[in-house]
C-alpha positions as CSV (number, residue, x, y, z in Angstrom):
1,M,141.1,50.6,-144.1
2,K,144.1,49.5,-141.9
3,M,146.8,47.5,-143.5
4,K,148.2,44.6,-141.5
5,K,152.0,44.4,-141.1
6,Q,153.5,41.4,-142.7
7,K,155.3,39.4,-140.0
8,K,158.8,38.3,-141.0
9,N,159.6,34.7,-140.4
10,R,162.2,34.3,-137.7
11,F,163.6,31.1,-139.2
12,K,164.6,30.4,-142.8
13,I,165.8,27.2,-144.4
14,V,169.3,27.8,-145.9
15,L,169.9,24.3,-147.2
16,N,167.5,21.3,-147.7
17,E,169.1,18.0,-148.6
18,S,167.5,14.7,-149.1
19,T,169.5,11.7,-147.8
20,G,166.9,9.1,-148.7
21,D,163.2,8.6,-149.6
22,T,162.0,9.7,-146.1
23,S,165.1,11.3,-144.6
24,G,167.2,14.4,-145.0
25,C,169.0,17.3,-143.5
26,R,168.2,21.0,-143.3
27,I,170.3,24.0,-142.2
28,I,168.0,26.5,-140.5
29,E,169.1,30.1,-139.8
30,D,167.6,32.2,-137.0
31,T,167.2,35.5,-138.7
32,E,167.3,37.5,-135.4
33,T,170.6,36.0,-134.1
34,G,172.1,34.6,-137.3
35,I,172.9,31.3,-135.6
36,N,172.6,28.2,-137.8
37,Y,171.1,24.9,-136.8
38,L,171.3,21.4,-138.3
39,Y,168.0,19.5,-138.4
40,H,168.2,15.8,-139.4
41,F,165.0,13.8,-139.9
42,D,164.0,10.4,-141.0
43,E,160.9,8.3,-141.2
44,Y,160.4,8.0,-137.4
45,G,161.9,11.1,-135.9
46,G,164.5,13.9,-136.1
47,G,166.8,16.0,-134.1
48,L,168.0,19.6,-134.0
49,T,171.5,20.9,-132.9
50,V,173.4,24.1,-133.2
51,L,176.2,24.1,-135.8
52,I,179.6,24.9,-134.3
53,D,182.9,26.0,-135.9
54,E,186.4,24.6,-135.2
55,E,186.6,26.6,-132.0
56,G,183.3,25.3,-130.6
57,E,181.5,28.6,-131.2
58,P,178.1,28.7,-133.0
59,V,178.1,29.2,-136.7
60,V,176.7,32.7,-137.4
61,A,175.5,33.8,-140.9
62,P,177.2,36.9,-142.3
63,E,175.2,40.1,-142.1
64,Q,173.5,41.1,-145.2
């Protein structure tokens, strides 16, 4: 019997914060590039943007 390889998720939620009953923020890390994104959502929609540091460069997670 052949075993299936488990596929690693490309994105992982690093932080999940509620800012209200139907709204919140998440920091999502791309596990291939290490780049972090901010996702904000509320009852009617949401948005995603790359997190940047003081120099305008993308925030990259430290290697583990």
